[in-house]
N, C-alpha and C positions, 0 to 999 in steps of 0.2 A: 896554546889556545894563536890560533894565527890573527893578524889585523885585519880591521874588517873595514868598507867603506858606510861610514855611517851619513852619505847623504841621500835624501828622502827624496826621488824622481817622480814628476807626478806620473798622471795612466793618462797614455794617448788614448782616448775616447773617441777622437775623429777619426779612425783609421778603423777601431773597434769599437764599435757601441756596446750597452750593457744589454746584455740576453732581456731577452724580452718575455721568457718563460723559464719556469723550472728543469722544465726539462731538455731547454738549449744550453742551461749553464751545466748541466752533465752530461750533454754532447760537445760541449770545450771540454771540459776537465779530461773525459775520453780520448780526445785529440790531441790535447795539452801535453797527457802521463808521457809517451817518449819522448818528447822535448827537455820533460824535467829531468828526464831519468838520465839526458845526459851529462849534468852535474855532480850525480851519485857517487861514483868513486872519490872526484874530486875533496865533496862535502866529505867524507867518510875518512877519507889519508890522512884531512889538513886540520879536521873539524869545522872550517868554516861555519859563518852562517850562510844559508840559503838564497842569497840576497836576490841573485840572479832568477830562480824559481817565486820568490814571492811577490817578487815587481810581477812577471811573467801573470801566475793568478789573478793579481790583480787589475792587471791589461783586460784578461779574460771576464772581467765581471763576474769571478765567481764568489764576491763577498758580496755579492748582493741578495746572495740568499739567506743574510740575518742583518741585511735591513731592512723596518718594517714599509710595506708599501708607498706609506704617508707620507718618506720620508725619502721614494726613487729606487727603492728595493721590491726583491720580491717575497718576501716574508710578511706572510697575511697570516690571520684568523688565532688559533692557539698558541703559547707559549713555547709551542716545538712545531711549529705552521709550517708546512717544507721537508721536516727532520729525514724523508726517507732521500728525497732526493741530497740533502744536507750529509746523510753516514755514508752515501754511493759516491757521493763526490769526494769525499773524505780518503775512501778505498785507494779512489784513482790516485788520487795524488801522492799517499802511503805506499803502494805500490810501484810508484815515480820513485820514489825515496823517502825513506823510514821519517828521516828528519823536519822534511818538509811537511809529509801532513799533520805530526805534531807539531808544530808553528799553527798552520792554519786552523787545527783544532781549539786550541788555544783563543786564535781569533773567533772562530764560533761561540767557545761561551761564554767572555767576554762582553761580544757582542749583544748574544740573547741578554745577557743578565742587567745591563746597561739600558739598551732601548725597552725591557721591563719597569725599569723601574718608575713609579710615581714621584720620587723623591729630583728628580733628574729635572730641570725646564726646559719646555720642546725647544724654546733656542740653542739650549745645550745639546740636546739627540741633533737636530738638524746639521750642526755645526759639525757634530762627530758622524755624522750621515756621508756629508759634502769630504769628511776627509777621507771616507775608510772607501766610498765609489771613488773619489777622484783625485784624489792629492796619495796615494801607494798608502796610508797610515796603516800603520801594524800594532795590534793590542799584543798587550802580556798581561797573564794571570798570574801577578803577587802574591800567593799566599799563601807558601808553605813555612813553618817556621821549627822543625826539626832540626837539631844540630846548632840550631840559634842562640839567643842571647835572651829570648822569652819576645812573650806579646809584642807586636807591633801597639801600640797606641795613640791614639790623635785626645786634641784636648781644645775646646772651641775658646776662640779666639774672636775678636770683633771682624766682620766679615768674612773666619772661614773655621778652618779646623790647622789645627796644625799637630801635624805624621811624623812619628821616630819609632825606628828599631830597625827588624834586620828579618830579609824575608831570603831565604836558603835557597829557593827554587824558583829561578824567575826564566822559564822559554820562553822561545822569541823574542828576548831582547837583544839580540843581537846587532839588529838595524839601527839601533839606536837614535842619532835626532830625535824629531820631533814626537817619535813611538810614544805610543803612551801607555803607562803602568796601571792596572787595576790591584789596589793596593789593598786589601783586608785589614781590618784594623779595630782594637777595639775604642769605640767611644764612650772616653771617661765621662762620669758625672762630678757636680759639683762635692761627692764627696772622696773623689781620685781614688774609689775603691772599685781593683778591677774585676771584683765578681761580681758589682751593679754594672758595671761597661755595658751595652750595647755594642751588636756587629753592623759596622759599617764598611763602604767602598770610598777611597779615593784616585779619582785620576790623576795621574801628574805624570809632569813628560820626562823621557828620561837624559834630556839636553839641559835639565835642573841641575843647577850647581852645586844643591845642597844634596845629591846623589853619589856617593859612590859603587861604583860599577866594579868588581872584583875580579872579575877575568878568571875564574877559578875552574866552570866545566871542561871535563878532559875525561870523560870517561870510558866504556869498551864500547857502548856504543850507542846510538842517537846522538850521535857525536858534532849535528851540525845545529841540534835545539838551541845551543847555546846557553842551557837553564844555569845560567852564573847566578852567585848570592849581590845583591844590593842590600848597600845599606840607607835608610832614610835619617838625615839629619834636620830633624825640628825642620820640614818642610811645611810649607806654608799651601793652604788649598784654598781657593777662594770659594764661598759659599754658589752653590750651583755647579760643581764641580767632584759633588759628595755625596755619597747617598746609603739607603740601607739594600741588602740586596732584596728582590723581591720573589726570587725562585728558592727560599732556603726556610721558607717558613713551615712551620710541621702540616700545613695543607697542602703544600705544591712537594713537599720534600720526596714522597715518593718516585712522583712523576721526575723530579730535576735527579735523582739517581738512576734511576732507569736511563733517562738521555744521557746522563754521563755516563753508564758502562756501556751505553750505546755507541759512544764514541772512541772509547779504550777499546771498545770489539772493533770498527772498525780502520783504526791505525795499526792492529797487529793484524788482522784481516787484507787490509792492503800488502805487508809487508808479506807476508806469507804469501800471498799471489805473485806479488813482485819475486822472491825469489824461486818460482816454479816458472814461469814466465825465461828469466835470465838464465838457469836451467837450462831451458827448453832450446833458446838460440845459440847456448853452448854444445850441446849435442846433434844437434841439426847441423851445425858449420864441421865440428867433428868428425859426428858421423860413426864414431869408433864403438862397437857393439861391444857388452860386457863380458860374453862369453866369446872366445876366439872361434866355437864351431856355426858363426852366424857372420856372413860378409859385413852387415852394414848396423847399425844401431835401430834402423827401421824394418828390419827385421826379426831383431832380439826380445823377445817373448816376456822375456823378463823384467826388462826393461818397460815394455807395455804396460804390464801388468803394476809397477811400481810408480809410473804415470800415472794409472787410472786411480789407483787406490787415493793419490795424494789428490789429482783435484780433484776424487766424488767428495774428501773432506774437505776441501776449500771450499765444492759449492752448498754441502749439507751449512758449514756453518756462515757463510753466504746469506744465506736464505731464510736461516734461523734470524738474522741479525735486518734484514731487511723488512719482514716482519713485524719485527717489534718497534722498529724507527715508523715505521707506518701508522700501525696502533696509536704509538708518541702522538700522533698528529690530534686524534680526537680522543682524551682525557675521560671529557666527560661516558664516553660511550665503555668505558671500565667502571665494573661491575664494585670490585674491590681495588684500590687505588695502589695495595698493596702489592700487588702483580705486578702490578707495569715496573716494580723497582726489582722485584724475583729474574722475568722474564730477563730485566736489560742483565743483571748479574748472569744468569745462562748466556745468554750471548757476549759475553766477554770471556765466560770460562771456554765455552767452546773454539772461539777465535785463538783464543793465549795460544791451546791445548793444539790447536791445529796449524796454526804458526810456530811454534816450535819444532812440532813432529816434521812441519816439508821444509823450516830449512834447515833441519838437522841431517837432513837425509840426503838433501836433492845435491851431495858429494858423492853418493854413492849410484847415481846415476853421472855426474858428469865425470868424475875421477881423479887420481890424483894429478894429472896436468891440469887442473881448474882449480887448484890450490894456491897458486903463484900467484904473485900482490897483486899484478897488473888488475888481475879481473876482481880481486875483493869480493866474491859469490860467501865469504864467510859472514862478511858484513850482515845479512839479513839474519843469519842465528844471531849477531852479535846484537843489533838492533831490537828484534822480538824478544831476548833474555834480556835486556836492558828496562826495555816498557815492559815485558811481564811480569819485571819483579817490584815495580813500581806499590803492588798491594798482592797480597798473596792469594794465589787460587783455591790453596786447600784451604783460606779463612772462608772466602766466598760458598764453596762447595759446601762446608758447616754451616754458614747464613741458609743455603735453601733450604739444607736437609732438616734445618731446625723449622724454617716456614711449613716443608711438605709434611712432617711429623704432626706441629702444633696445630697448624693451620694461621696461626698470627706472624706476624713479621717482627722479628728479633729487634734486639736496641742493633742501630749501626756502629755506634762506638763500643759494646762489647767484640765488634768482628775486626772495623779495620781502622786507623787511627787518619784523624780530620786529616 
């Protein structure tokens, strides 16, 4: 793991004002895609945090998609207002670099969660909005405990809570400094019994001296996500900076799950689209046909067929993803909330399978020369395979199949680990 610059810089909003519409934000993301891709090989080679990319995303004002309008952002309406543009922006960022996309997806999740909370004071939300829009602040989703030391717990003390324990997966924590982890924890009651605890989140700065950042992320793909382990050593969190998540209660859960699956789909969709784009650029430059009977790649119908097949797969998966993201913006129009969860899972399955197919086939187009380390075209497959392993596609298909057969949404705990 490489050393990183933990200095957080302010956003240059004088030269680039915040976007005034969600469409403008999406247009900026599309324009930024090629610029962000410039660092993709370096990020993959060294496992570095995408520091420059995340700064450029902030300067382009893309974080405004996840800040409520009352605090100067572009998010209005339901908890998933503007979700279509969010997912399409995520796809563009992930096409440029998978790690950058996943880091921004984490920003989306945390932002939507904390700004939806009724526990956080307006003053706290206003400060967080300012930091997100103008100070280059990054948010970390600190929830996974698999392979750790047990549940992270919190206890009430005068003026706040004290949080202790270990989180084993902390995507987007490579910025360090004043960036904020939203730490899921079990808030113990007076009886100190875990089974009676309630689920809460604490907002903790990464430069808090009570944190131990272990810098232990060194995986096959998504190498720049900096998804390291963090230990919380009796961290005091003042009142006003911890909250109960509003999007995970039973009423909202199907929509939350559908939205989460759409985010997963956006990352994988982008990786697949980025792979095909990179392969096409390589083929155009080399202009070498697959079969000697043809003079150029442009004359080779076998290459045409492969490209057409992959492009159609990607287009179909994207269309499904965008339609579901759009439906999530008005959840009250969906007669059966469970359908939103199922639709989100369908999108995740489609984009995962398509990304894995496309990223594994591009070398059929580009040939052996493209396997040179300087191109690192294999990063697309490694990124898709790593993120696609986050949770089982087979389990999702079984979940979907159970719903199709019974008409009832099965228990998520029976199919996926939280």
